[in-house]
mmCIF file as gemmi writes it, N, C-alpha and C atoms, coordinates in Angstrom:
data_model
loop_
_atom_site.group_PDB
_atom_site.id
_atom_site.type_symbol
_atom_site.label_atom_id
_atom_site.label_alt_id
_atom_site.label_comp_id
_atom_site.label_asym_id
_atom_site.label_entity_id
_atom_site.label_seq_id
_atom_site.pdbx_PDB_ins_code
_atom_site.Cartn_x
_atom_site.Cartn_y
_atom_site.Cartn_z
_atom_site.occupancy
_atom_site.B_iso_or_equiv
_atom_site.pdbx_formal_charge
_atom_site.auth_seq_id
_atom_site.auth_asym_id
_atom_site.pdbx_PDB_model_num
ATOM 1 N N . MET Axp A 1 ? 0.832 -1.189 -0.014 1 0 ? 1 A 1
ATOM 2 C CA . MET Axp A 1 ? -0.021 -0.03 0.014 1 0 ? 1 A 1
ATOM 3 C C . MET Axp A 1 ? 0.872 1.248 0.009 1 0 ? 1 A 1
ATOM 4 N N . ASP Axp A 2 ? 0.744 2.043 -1.014 1 0 ? 2 A 1
ATOM 5 C CA . ASP Axp A 2 ? 1.512 3.281 -1.089 1 0 ? 2 A 1
ATOM 6 C C . ASP Axp A 2 ? 0.774 4.405 -0.38 1 0 ? 2 A 1
ATOM 7 N N . ILE Axp A 3 ? 1.534 5.148 0.384 1 0 ? 3 A 1
ATOM 8 C CA . ILE Axp A 3 ? 0.97 6.335 1.077 1 0 ? 3 A 1
ATOM 9 C C . ILE Axp A 3 ? 1.329 7.549 0.291 1 0 ? 3 A 1
ATOM 10 N N . GLU Axp A 4 ? 0.322 8.375 -0.073 1 0 ? 4 A 1
ATOM 11 C CA . GLU Axp A 4 ? 0.583 9.608 -0.79 1 0 ? 4 A 1
ATOM 12 C C . GLU Axp A 4 ? 0.344 10.803 0.055 1 0 ? 4 A 1
ATOM 13 N N . PHE Axp A 5 ? 1.124 11.791 -0.116 1 0 ? 5 A 1
ATOM 14 C CA . PHE Axp A 5 ? 1.04 13.035 0.675 1 0 ? 5 A 1
ATOM 15 C C . PHE Axp A 5 ? 0.624 14.146 -0.266 1 0 ? 5 A 1
ATOM 16 N N . ASN Axp A 6 ? -0.284 15.034 0.245 1 0 ? 6 A 1
ATOM 17 C CA . ASN Axp A 6 ? -0.79 16.125 -0.612 1 0 ? 6 A 1
ATOM 18 C C . ASN Axp A 6 ? 0.044 17.417 -0.463 1 0 ? 6 A 1
ATOM 19 N N . SER Axp A 7 ? 0.884 17.397 0.572 1 0 ? 7 A 1
ATOM 20 C CA . SER Axp A 7 ? 1.684 18.657 0.797 1 0 ? 7 A 1
ATOM 21 C C . SER Axp A 7 ? 2.948 18.272 1.583 1 0 ? 7 A 1
ATOM 22 N N . LEU Axp A 8 ? 3.913 19.196 1.534 1 0 ? 8 A 1
ATOM 23 C CA . LEU Axp A 8 ? 5.118 19.006 2.304 1 0 ? 8 A 1
ATOM 24 C C . LEU Axp A 8 ? 4.812 19.006 3.789 1 0 ? 8 A 1
ATOM 25 N N . GLU Axp A 9 ? 3.821 19.823 4.179 1 0 ? 9 A 1
ATOM 26 C CA . GLU Axp A 9 ? 3.453 19.875 5.579 1 0 ? 9 A 1
ATOM 27 C C . GLU Axp A 9 ? 2.921 18.548 6.086 1 0 ? 9 A 1
ATOM 28 N N . GLU Axp A 10 ? 2.144 17.879 5.278 1 0 ? 10 A 1
ATOM 29 C CA . GLU Axp A 10 ? 1.628 16.556 5.614 1 0 ? 10 A 1
ATOM 30 C C . GLU Axp A 10 ? 2.768 15.553 5.718 1 0 ? 10 A 1
ATOM 31 N N . LEU Axp A 11 ? 3.705 15.625 4.803 1 0 ? 11 A 1
ATOM 32 C CA . LEU Axp A 11 ? 4.921 14.688 4.931 1 0 ? 11 A 1
ATOM 33 C C . LEU Axp A 11 ? 5.7 14.997 6.127 1 0 ? 11 A 1
ATOM 34 N N . TYR Axp A 12 ? 5.932 16.289 6.411 1 0 ? 12 A 1
ATOM 35 C CA . TYR Axp A 12 ? 6.698 16.703 7.63 1 0 ? 12 A 1
ATOM 36 C C . TYR Axp A 12 ? 6.061 16.095 8.903 1 0 ? 12 A 1
ATOM 37 N N . LYS Axp A 13 ? 4.672 16.272 8.964 1 0 ? 13 A 1
ATOM 38 C CA . LYS Axp A 13 ? 3.999 15.711 10.181 1 0 ? 13 A 1
ATOM 39 C C . LYS Axp A 13 ? 4.192 14.187 10.325 1 0 ? 13 A 1
ATOM 40 N N . ARG Axp A 14 ? 4.205 13.518 9.173 1 0 ? 14 A 1
ATOM 41 C CA . ARG Axp A 14 ? 4.391 12.085 9.216 1 0 ? 14 A 1
ATOM 42 C C . ARG Axp A 14 ? 5.821 11.676 9.657 1 0 ? 14 A 1
ATOM 43 N N . LEU Axp A 15 ? 6.801 12.515 9.225 1 0 ? 15 A 1
ATOM 44 C CA . LEU Axp A 15 ? 8.182 12.242 9.595 1 0 ? 15 A 1
ATOM 45 C C . LEU Axp A 15 ? 8.61 12.812 10.962 1 0 ? 15 A 1
ATOM 46 N N . LYS Axp A 16 ? 7.776 13.598 11.543 1 0 ? 16 A 1
ATOM 47 C CA . LYS Axp A 16 ? 8.066 14.261 12.848 1 0 ? 16 A 1
ATOM 48 C C . LYS Axp A 16 ? 8.637 13.336 13.93 1 0 ? 16 A 1
ATOM 49 N N . PRO Axp A 17 ? 8.096 12.109 14.141 1 0 ? 17 A 1
ATOM 50 C CA . PRO Axp A 17 ? 8.674 11.292 15.176 1 0 ? 17 A 1
ATOM 51 C C . PRO Axp A 17 ? 10.16 10.905 14.835 1 0 ? 17 A 1
ATOM 52 N N . ALA Axp A 18 ? 10.456 10.65 13.596 1 0 ? 18 A 1
ATOM 53 C CA . ALA Axp A 18 ? 11.842 10.372 13.215 1 0 ? 18 A 1
ATOM 54 C C . ALA Axp A 18 ? 12.709 11.614 13.39 1 0 ? 18 A 1
ATOM 55 N N . LEU Axp A 19 ? 12.182 12.789 13.021 1 0 ? 19 A 1
ATOM 56 C CA . LEU Axp A 19 ? 12.93 14.034 13.184 1 0 ? 19 A 1
ATOM 57 C C . LEU Axp A 19 ? 13.24 14.318 14.664 1 0 ? 19 A 1
ATOM 58 N N . LYS Axp A 20 ? 12.249 14.024 15.502 1 0 ? 20 A 1
ATOM 59 C CA . LYS Axp A 20 ? 12.472 14.234 16.957 1 0 ? 20 A 1
ATOM 60 C C . LYS Axp A 20 ? 13.543 13.28 17.443 1 0 ? 20 A 1
ATOM 61 N N . THR Axp A 21 ? 13.438 12.04 17.013 1 0 ? 21 A 1
ATOM 62 C CA . THR Axp A 21 ? 14.479 11.04 17.44 1 0 ? 21 A 1
ATOM 63 C C . THR Axp A 21 ? 15.888 11.505 16.986 1 0 ? 21 A 1
ATOM 64 N N . LYS Axp A 22 ? 15.98 11.972 15.77 1 0 ? 22 A 1
ATOM 65 C CA . LYS Axp A 22 ? 17.306 12.338 15.246 1 0 ? 22 A 1
ATOM 66 C C . LYS Axp A 22 ? 17.815 13.617 16.03 1 0 ? 22 A 1
ATOM 67 N N . THR Axp A 23 ? 16.956 14.591 16.276 1 0 ? 23 A 1
ATOM 68 C CA . THR Axp A 23 ? 17.464 15.727 16.989 1 0 ? 23 A 1
ATOM 69 C C . THR Axp A 23 ? 17.797 15.391 18.441 1 0 ? 23 A 1
ATOM 70 N N . SER Axp A 24 ? 17.08 14.484 19.053 1 0 ? 24 A 1
ATOM 71 C CA . SER Axp A 24 ? 17.455 14.058 20.392 1 0 ? 24 A 1
ATOM 72 C C . SER Axp A 24 ? 18.839 13.38 20.415 1 0 ? 24 A 1
ATOM 73 N N . GLU Axp A 25 ? 19.126 12.592 19.408 1 0 ? 25 A 1
ATOM 74 C CA . GLU Axp A 25 ? 20.414 11.954 19.243 1 0 ? 25 A 1
ATOM 75 C C . GLU Axp A 25 ? 21.521 13.048 19.055 1 0 ? 25 A 1
ATOM 76 N N . MET Axp A 26 ? 21.216 14.007 18.227 1 0 ? 26 A 1
ATOM 77 C CA . MET Axp A 26 ? 22.176 15.059 17.982 1 0 ? 26 A 1
ATOM 78 C C . MET Axp A 26 ? 22.395 15.89 19.231 1 0 ? 26 A 1
ATOM 79 N N . HIS Axp A 27 ? 21.397 16.158 20.013 1 0 ? 27 A 1
ATOM 80 C CA . HIS Axp A 27 ? 21.598 16.899 21.243 1 0 ? 27 A 1
ATOM 81 C C . HIS Axp A 27 ? 22.496 16.12 22.191 1 0 ? 27 A 1
ATOM 82 N N . ARG Axp A 28 ? 22.279 14.835 22.327 1 0 ? 28 A 1
ATOM 83 C CA . ARG Axp A 28 ? 23.109 14.004 23.161 1 0 ? 28 A 1
ATOM 84 C C . ARG Axp A 28 ? 24.561 13.979 22.733 1 0 ? 28 A 1
ATOM 85 N N . ASN Axp A 29 ? 24.761 14.231 21.411 1 0 ? 29 A 1
ATOM 86 C CA . ASN Axp A 29 ? 26.128 14.208 20.864 1 0 ? 29 A 1
ATOM 87 C C . ASN Axp A 29 ? 26.736 15.624 20.768 1 0 ? 29 A 1
ATOM 88 N N . GLY Axp A 30 ? 26.158 16.583 21.445 1 0 ? 30 A 1
ATOM 89 C CA . GLY Axp A 30 ? 26.742 17.932 21.507 1 0 ? 30 A 1
ATOM 90 C C . GLY Axp A 30 ? 26.222 18.948 20.475 1 0 ? 30 A 1
ATOM 91 N N . PHE Axp A 31 ? 25.314 18.563 19.583 1 0 ? 31 A 1
ATOM 92 C CA . PHE Axp A 31 ? 24.792 19.465 18.615 1 0 ? 31 A 1
ATOM 93 C C . PHE Axp A 31 ? 23.452 20.029 19.134 1 0 ? 31 A 1
ATOM 94 N N . ARG Axp A 32 ? 23.524 20.753 20.262 1 0 ? 32 A 1
ATOM 95 C CA . ARG Axp A 32 ? 22.308 21.149 20.997 1 0 ? 32 A 1
ATOM 96 C C . ARG Axp A 32 ? 21.475 22.18 20.227 1 0 ? 32 A 1
ATOM 97 N N . TYR Axp A 33 ? 22.102 22.931 19.359 1 0 ? 33 A 1
ATOM 98 C CA . TYR Axp A 33 ? 21.465 24.039 18.592 1 0 ? 33 A 1
ATOM 99 C C . TYR Axp A 33 ? 20.671 23.534 17.395 1 0 ? 33 A 1
ATOM 100 N N . ILE Axp A 34 ? 20.77 22.282 16.991 1 0 ? 34 A 1
ATOM 101 C CA . ILE Axp A 34 ? 20.076 21.787 15.785 1 0 ? 34 A 1
ATOM 102 C C . ILE Axp A 34 ? 18.688 21.421 16.148 1 0 ? 34 A 1
ATOM 103 N N . LYS Axp A 35 ? 17.771 21.884 15.26 1 0 ? 35 A 1
ATOM 104 C CA . LYS Axp A 35 ? 16.353 21.633 15.456 1 0 ? 35 A 1
ATOM 105 C C . LYS Axp A 35 ? 15.805 20.634 14.419 1 0 ? 35 A 1
ATOM 106 N N . GLU Axp A 36 ? 14.608 20.147 14.647 1 0 ? 36 A 1
ATOM 107 C CA . GLU Axp A 36 ? 13.957 19.244 13.75 1 0 ? 36 A 1
ATOM 108 C C . GLU Axp A 36 ? 13.924 19.852 12.351 1 0 ? 36 A 1
ATOM 109 N N . GLU Axp A 37 ? 13.576 21.156 12.292 1 0 ? 37 A 1
ATOM 110 C CA . GLU Axp A 37 ? 13.424 21.852 11.016 1 0 ? 37 A 1
ATOM 111 C C . GLU Axp A 37 ? 14.759 21.872 10.248 1 0 ? 37 A 1
ATOM 112 N N . ASP Axp A 38 ? 15.871 21.923 10.992 1 0 ? 38 A 1
ATOM 113 C CA . ASP Axp A 38 ? 17.167 21.965 10.298 1 0 ? 38 A 1
ATOM 114 C C . ASP Axp A 38 ? 17.462 20.635 9.596 1 0 ? 38 A 1
ATOM 115 N N . VAL Axp A 39 ? 17.144 19.532 10.301 1 0 ? 39 A 1
ATOM 116 C CA . VAL Axp A 39 ? 17.292 18.197 9.676 1 0 ? 39 A 1
ATOM 117 C C . VAL Axp A 39 ? 16.397 18.074 8.432 1 0 ? 39 A 1
ATOM 118 N N . TRP Axp A 40 ? 15.084 18.452 8.618 1 0 ? 40 A 1
ATOM 119 C CA . TRP Axp A 40 ? 14.142 18.428 7.553 1 0 ? 40 A 1
ATOM 120 C C . TRP Axp A 40 ? 14.604 19.265 6.374 1 0 ? 40 A 1
ATOM 121 N N . ASN Axp A 41 ? 15.05 20.501 6.636 1 0 ? 41 A 1
ATOM 122 C CA . ASN Axp A 41 ? 15.505 21.377 5.553 1 0 ? 41 A 1
ATOM 123 C C . ASN Axp A 41 ? 16.671 20.82 4.776 1 0 ? 41 A 1
ATOM 124 N N . TYR Axp A 42 ? 17.651 20.259 5.483 1 0 ? 42 A 1
ATOM 125 C CA . TYR Axp A 42 ? 18.799 19.679 4.812 1 0 ? 42 A 1
ATOM 126 C C . TYR Axp A 42 ? 18.353 18.528 3.878 1 0 ? 42 A 1
ATOM 127 N N . LEU Axp A 43 ? 17.56 17.621 4.38 1 0 ? 43 A 1
ATOM 128 C CA . LEU Axp A 43 ? 17.079 16.491 3.544 1 0 ? 43 A 1
ATOM 129 C C . LEU Axp A 43 ? 16.251 16.988 2.408 1 0 ? 43 A 1
ATOM 130 N N . LYS Axp A 44 ? 15.361 17.903 2.644 1 0 ? 44 A 1
ATOM 131 C CA . LYS Axp A 44 ? 14.457 18.412 1.583 1 0 ? 44 A 1
ATOM 132 C C . LYS Axp A 44 ? 15.233 19.196 0.513 1 0 ? 44 A 1
ATOM 133 N N . GLU Axp A 45 ? 16.175 20.004 0.924 1 0 ? 45 A 1
ATOM 134 C CA . GLU Axp A 45 ? 16.892 20.898 -0.001 1 0 ? 45 A 1
ATOM 135 C C . GLU Axp A 45 ? 18.078 20.21 -0.678 1 0 ? 45 A 1
ATOM 136 N N . ILE Axp A 46 ? 18.711 19.257 -0.013 1 0 ? 46 A 1
ATOM 137 C CA . ILE Axp A 46 ? 19.915 18.682 -0.539 1 0 ? 46 A 1
ATOM 138 C C . ILE Axp A 46 ? 19.681 17.192 -0.898 1 0 ? 46 A 1
ATOM 139 N N . LYS Axp A 47 ? 19.438 16.406 0.073 1 0 ? 47 A 1
ATOM 140 C CA . LYS Axp A 47 ? 19.414 14.929 -0.13 1 0 ? 47 A 1
ATOM 141 C C . LYS Axp A 47 ? 18.274 14.494 -1.045 1 0 ? 47 A 1
ATOM 142 N N . TRP Axp A 48 ? 17.086 14.996 -0.874 1 0 ? 48 A 1
ATOM 143 C CA . TRP Axp A 48 ? 15.904 14.548 -1.651 1 0 ? 48 A 1
ATOM 144 C C . TRP Axp A 48 ? 15.596 15.406 -2.844 1 0 ? 48 A 1
ATOM 145 N N . LYS Axp A 49 ? 16.346 16.457 -3.039 1 0 ? 49 A 1
ATOM 146 C CA . LYS Axp A 49 ? 16.041 17.388 -4.107 1 0 ? 49 A 1
ATOM 147 C C . LYS Axp A 49 ? 15.937 16.702 -5.511 1 0 ? 49 A 1
ATOM 148 N N . THR Axp A 50 ? 16.769 15.817 -5.807 1 0 ? 50 A 1
ATOM 149 C CA . THR Axp A 50 ? 16.737 15.141 -7.094 1 0 ? 50 A 1
ATOM 150 C C . THR Axp A 50 ? 16.162 13.729 -7.039 1 0 ? 50 A 1
ATOM 151 N N . SER Axp A 51 ? 15.576 13.384 -5.903 1 0 ? 51 A 1
ATOM 152 C CA . SER Axp A 51 ? 15.03 12.029 -5.742 1 0 ? 51 A 1
ATOM 153 C C . SER Axp A 51 ? 13.618 11.982 -6.236 1 0 ? 51 A 1
ATOM 154 N N . ASN Axp A 52 ? 13.193 10.873 -6.743 1 0 ? 52 A 1
ATOM 155 C CA . ASN Axp A 52 ? 11.79 10.641 -7.154 1 0 ? 52 A 1
ATOM 156 C C . ASN Axp A 52 ? 11.262 9.384 -6.549 1 0 ? 52 A 1
ATOM 157 N N . ASN Axp A 53 ? 9.945 9.401 -6.267 1 0 ? 53 A 1
ATOM 158 C CA . ASN Axp A 53 ? 9.222 8.233 -5.794 1 0 ? 53 A 1
ATOM 159 C C . ASN Axp A 53 ? 9.866 7.602 -4.59 1 0 ? 53 A 1
ATOM 160 N N . LEU Axp A 54 ? 10.294 8.383 -3.647 1 0 ? 54 A 1
ATOM 161 C CA . LEU Axp A 54 ? 10.802 7.847 -2.4 1 0 ? 54 A 1
ATOM 162 C C . LEU Axp A 54 ? 9.674 7.191 -1.573 1 0 ? 54 A 1
ATOM 163 N N . ASN Axp A 55 ? 9.975 6.114 -0.966 1 0 ? 55 A 1
ATOM 164 C CA . ASN Axp A 55 ? 8.989 5.508 -0.027 1 0 ? 55 A 1
ATOM 165 C C . ASN Axp A 55 ? 9.207 6.127 1.375 1 0 ? 55 A 1
ATOM 166 N N . LEU Axp A 56 ? 8.13 6.039 2.174 1 0 ? 56 A 1
ATOM 167 C CA . LEU Axp A 56 ? 8.231 6.586 3.504 1 0 ? 56 A 1
ATOM 168 C C . LEU Axp A 56 ? 9.349 5.933 4.329 1 0 ? 56 A 1
ATOM 169 N N . TYR Axp A 57 ? 9.529 4.652 4.187 1 0 ? 57 A 1
ATOM 170 C CA . TYR Axp A 57 ? 10.535 3.959 4.925 1 0 ? 57 A 1
ATOM 171 C C . TYR Axp A 57 ? 11.918 4.453 4.561 1 0 ? 57 A 1
ATOM 172 N N . GLN Axp A 58 ? 12.109 4.796 3.26 1 0 ? 58 A 1
ATOM 173 C CA . GLN Axp A 58 ? 13.421 5.31 2.801 1 0 ? 58 A 1
ATOM 174 C C . GLN Axp A 58 ? 13.679 6.719 3.426 1 0 ? 58 A 1
ATOM 175 N N . MET Axp A 59 ? 12.644 7.484 3.494 1 0 ? 59 A 1
ATOM 176 C CA . MET Axp A 59 ? 12.779 8.818 4.063 1 0 ? 59 A 1
ATOM 177 C C . MET Axp A 59 ? 13.069 8.721 5.577 1 0 ? 59 A 1
ATOM 178 N N . VAL Axp A 60 ? 12.394 7.87 6.265 1 0 ? 60 A 1
ATOM 179 C CA . VAL Axp A 60 ? 12.629 7.706 7.688 1 0 ? 60 A 1
ATOM 180 C C . VAL Axp A 60 ? 14.052 7.203 7.9 1 0 ? 60 A 1
ATOM 181 N N . ASN Axp A 61 ? 14.554 6.292 7.059 1 0 ? 61 A 1
ATOM 182 C CA . ASN Axp A 61 ? 15.906 5.807 7.156 1 0 ? 61 A 1
ATOM 183 C C . ASN Axp A 61 ? 16.898 6.946 6.875 1 0 ? 61 A 1
ATOM 184 N N . ASP Axp A 62 ? 16.611 7.82 5.955 1 0 ? 62 A 1
ATOM 185 C CA . ASP Axp A 62 ? 17.507 8.964 5.705 1 0 ? 62 A 1
ATOM 186 C C . ASP Axp A 62 ? 17.528 9.921 6.903 1 0 ? 62 A 1
ATOM 187 N N . VAL Axp A 63 ? 16.394 10.098 7.502 1 0 ? 63 A 1
ATOM 188 C CA . VAL Axp A 63 ? 16.343 11.03 8.725 1 0 ? 63 A 1
ATOM 189 C C . VAL Axp A 63 ? 17.194 10.43 9.816 1 0 ? 63 A 1
ATOM 190 N N . LEU Axp A 64 ? 17.005 9.147 10.07 1 0 ? 64 A 1
ATOM 191 C CA . LEU Axp A 64 ? 17.691 8.549 11.218 1 0 ? 64 A 1
ATOM 192 C C . LEU Axp A 64 ? 19.172 8.308 10.995 1 0 ? 64 A 1
ATOM 193 N N . ASN Axp A 65 ? 19.589 8.189 9.762 1 0 ? 65 A 1
ATOM 194 C CA . ASN Axp A 65 ? 20.945 7.859 9.465 1 0 ? 65 A 1
ATOM 195 C C . ASN Axp A 65 ? 21.829 8.919 8.846 1 0 ? 65 A 1
ATOM 196 N N . VAL Axp A 66 ? 21.268 10.111 8.632 1 0 ? 66 A 1
ATOM 197 C CA . VAL Axp A 66 ? 22.11 11.183 8.081 1 0 ? 66 A 1
ATOM 198 C C . VAL Axp A 66 ? 23.172 11.512 9.155 1 0 ? 66 A 1
ATOM 199 N N . ASP Axp A 67 ? 24.359 11.742 8.618 1 0 ? 67 A 1
ATOM 200 C CA . ASP Axp A 67 ? 25.527 12.038 9.47 1 0 ? 67 A 1
ATOM 201 C C . ASP Axp A 67 ? 25.353 13.403 10.2 1 0 ? 67 A 1
ATOM 202 N N . ASN Axp A 68 ? 25.518 13.434 11.497 1 0 ? 68 A 1
ATOM 203 C CA . ASN Axp A 68 ? 25.37 14.656 12.282 1 0 ? 68 A 1
ATOM 204 C C . ASN Axp A 68 ? 26.272 15.75 11.764 1 0 ? 68 A 1
ATOM 205 N N . VAL Axp A 69 ? 27.473 15.479 11.369 1 0 ? 69 A 1
ATOM 206 C CA . VAL Axp A 69 ? 28.394 16.446 10.932 1 0 ? 69 A 1
ATOM 207 C C . VAL Axp A 69 ? 27.93 17.079 9.614 1 0 ? 69 A 1
ATOM 208 N N . ILE Axp A 70 ? 27.298 16.291 8.76 1 0 ? 70 A 1
ATOM 209 C CA . ILE Axp A 70 ? 26.763 16.847 7.506 1 0 ? 70 A 1
ATOM 210 C C . ILE Axp A 70 ? 25.706 17.893 7.774 1 0 ? 70 A 1
ATOM 211 N N . ILE Axp A 71 ? 24.809 17.591 8.741 1 0 ? 71 A 1
ATOM 212 C CA . ILE Axp A 71 ? 23.758 18.575 9.131 1 0 ? 71 A 1
ATOM 213 C C . ILE Axp A 71 ? 24.461 19.83 9.709 1 0 ? 71 A 1
ATOM 214 N N . ASP Axp A 72 ? 25.421 19.626 10.543 1 0 ? 72 A 1
ATOM 215 C CA . ASP Axp A 72 ? 26.152 20.779 11.125 1 0 ? 72 A 1
ATOM 216 C C . ASP Axp A 72 ? 26.8 21.626 10.061 1 0 ? 72 A 1
ATOM 217 N N . ASN Axp A 73 ? 27.492 20.99 9.122 1 0 ? 73 A 1
ATOM 218 C CA . ASN Axp A 73 ? 28.131 21.749 8.034 1 0 ? 73 A 1
ATOM 219 C C . ASN Axp A 73 ? 27.125 22.445 7.126 1 0 ? 73 A 1
ATOM 220 N N . TYR Axp A 74 ? 25.993 21.806 6.906 1 0 ? 74 A 1
ATOM 221 C CA . TYR Axp A 74 ? 24.889 22.431 6.108 1 0 ? 74 A 1
ATOM 222 C C . TYR Axp A 74 ? 24.479 23.742 6.785 1 0 ? 74 A 1
ATOM 223 N N . LEU Axp A 75 ? 24.248 23.672 8.094 1 0 ? 75 A 1
ATOM 224 C CA . LEU Axp A 75 ? 23.769 24.876 8.845 1 0 ? 75 A 1
ATOM 225 C C . LEU Axp A 75 ? 24.836 25.968 8.812 1 0 ? 75 A 1
ATOM 226 N N . LYS Axp A 76 ? 26.107 25.556 8.999 1 0 ? 76 A 1
ATOM 227 C CA . LYS Axp A 76 ? 27.185 26.546 8.982 1 0 ? 76 A 1
ATOM 228 C C . LYS Axp A 76 ? 27.3 27.213 7.628 1 0 ? 76 A 1
ATOM 229 N N . ASP Axp A 77 ? 27.145 26.462 6.503 1 0 ? 77 A 1
ATOM 230 C CA . ASP Axp A 77 ? 27.159 26.994 5.196 1 0 ? 77 A 1
ATOM 231 C C . ASP Axp A 77 ? 26.015 27.944 4.954 1 0 ? 77 A 1
ATOM 232 N N . LYS Axp A 78 ? 24.835 27.569 5.426 1 0 ? 78 A 1
ATOM 233 C CA . LYS Axp A 78 ? 23.634 28.439 5.327 1 0 ? 78 A 1
ATOM 234 C C . LYS Axp A 78 ? 23.844 29.742 6.06 1 0 ? 78 A 1
ATOM 235 N N . LEU Axp A 79 ? 24.365 29.657 7.244 1 0 ? 79 A 1
ATOM 236 C CA . LEU Axp A 79 ? 24.629 30.842 8.079 1 0 ? 79 A 1
ATOM 237 C C . LEU Axp A 79 ? 25.671 31.737 7.382 1 0 ? 79 A 1
ATOM 238 N N . GLU Axp A 80 ? 26.69 31.144 6.819 1 0 ? 80 A 1
ATOM 239 C CA . GLU Axp A 80 ? 27.703 31.973 6.119 1 0 ? 80 A 1
ATOM 240 C C . GLU Axp A 80 ? 27.085 32.624 4.865 1 0 ? 80 A 1
ATOM 241 N N . SER Axp A 81 ? 26.274 31.913 4.131 1 0 ? 81 A 1
ATOM 242 C CA . SER Axp A 81 ? 25.592 32.466 2.996 1 0 ? 81 A 1
ATOM 243 C C . SER Axp A 81 ? 24.717 33.622 3.346 1 0 ? 81 A 1
ATOM 244 N N . ASN Axp A 82 ? 23.942 33.494 4.459 1 0 ? 82 A 1
ATOM 245 C CA . ASN Axp A 82 ? 23.071 34.585 4.91 1 0 ? 82 A 1
ATOM 246 C C . ASN Axp A 82 ? 23.897 35.783 5.321 1 0 ? 82 A 1
ATOM 247 N N . LYS Axp A 83 ? 25.052 35.571 5.986 1 0 ? 83 A 1
ATOM 248 C CA . LYS Axp A 83 ? 25.915 36.654 6.324 1 0 ? 83 A 1
ATOM 249 C C . LYS Axp A 83 ? 26.39 37.428 5.112 1 0 ? 83 A 1
ATOM 250 N N . ARG Axp A 84 ? 26.77 36.708 4.046 1 0 ? 84 A 1
ATOM 251 C CA . ARG Axp A 84 ? 27.218 37.329 2.843 1 0 ? 84 A 1
ATOM 252 C C . ARG Axp A 84 ? 26.103 38.164 2.198 1 0 ? 84 A 1
ATOM 253 N N . VAL Axp A 85 ? 24.874 37.658 2.146 1 0 ? 85 A 1
ATOM 254 C CA . VAL Axp A 85 ? 23.756 38.345 1.566 1 0 ? 85 A 1
ATOM 255 C C . VAL Axp A 85 ? 23.447 39.613 2.338 1 0 ? 85 A 1
ATOM 256 N N . ILE Axp A 86 ? 23.528 39.544 3.706 1 0 ? 86 A 1
ATOM 257 C CA . ILE Axp A 86 ? 23.301 40.696 4.519 1 0 ? 86 A 1
ATOM 258 C C . ILE Axp A 86 ? 24.384 41.74 4.281 1 0 ? 86 A 1
ATOM 259 N N . TYR Axp A 87 ? 25.622 41.31 4.205 1 0 ? 87 A 1
ATOM 260 C CA . TYR Axp A 87 ? 26.767 42.172 3.969 1 0 ? 87 A 1
ATOM 261 C C . TYR Axp A 87 ? 26.637 42.884 2.631 1 0 ? 87 A 1
ATOM 262 N N . ILE Axp A 88 ? 26.321 42.171 1.601 1 0 ? 88 A 1
ATOM 263 C CA . ILE Axp A 88 ? 26.156 42.729 0.234 1 0 ? 88 A 1
ATOM 264 C C . ILE Axp A 88 ? 25.036 43.724 0.258 1 0 ? 88 A 1
ATOM 265 N N . ASN Axp A 89 ? 23.886 43.428 0.887 1 0 ? 89 A 1
ATOM 266 C CA . ASN Axp A 89 ? 22.741 44.342 0.912 1 0 ? 89 A 1
ATOM 267 C C . ASN Axp A 89 ? 23.097 45.626 1.698 1 0 ? 89 A 1
ATOM 268 N N . GLU Axp A 90 ? 23.878 45.52 2.725 1 0 ? 90 A 1
ATOM 269 C CA . GLU Axp A 90 ? 24.293 46.702 3.538 1 0 ? 90 A 1
ATOM 270 C C . GLU Axp A 90 ? 25.189 47.613 2.704 1 0 ? 90 A 1
ATOM 271 N N . GLU Axp A 91 ? 25.973 47.079 1.807 1 0 ? 91 A 1
ATOM 272 C CA . GLU Axp A 91 ? 26.86 47.879 1.005 1 0 ? 91 A 1
ATOM 273 C C . GLU Axp A 91 ? 26.136 48.683 -0.043 1 0 ? 91 A 1
ATOM 274 N N . GLU Axp A 92 ? 24.962 48.226 -0.438 1 0 ? 92 A 1
ATOM 275 C CA . GLU Axp A 92 ? 24.246 48.894 -1.557 1 0 ? 92 A 1
ATOM 276 C C . GLU Axp A 92 ? 23.663 50.199 -1.165 1 0 ? 92 A 1
């Protein structure tokens, strides 16, 4: 039986238990500033961007097994990008 989702919000709600589990693990490992949304955004924007027809179990597996350092680096890169955009806008 295939489960279909009508929106990203619906999918996010379905994956929320796995996202909570992942962020709890990350907090125990010293990444206390990482939130569920950060894990979700990394997977949505990077890992799953070019994927098609993923099953729910594959997505849960990705959530639970993504490397903590990869999420950390993703957030640091986003922060650095945002700083550059702010800096450029301030110069104008």
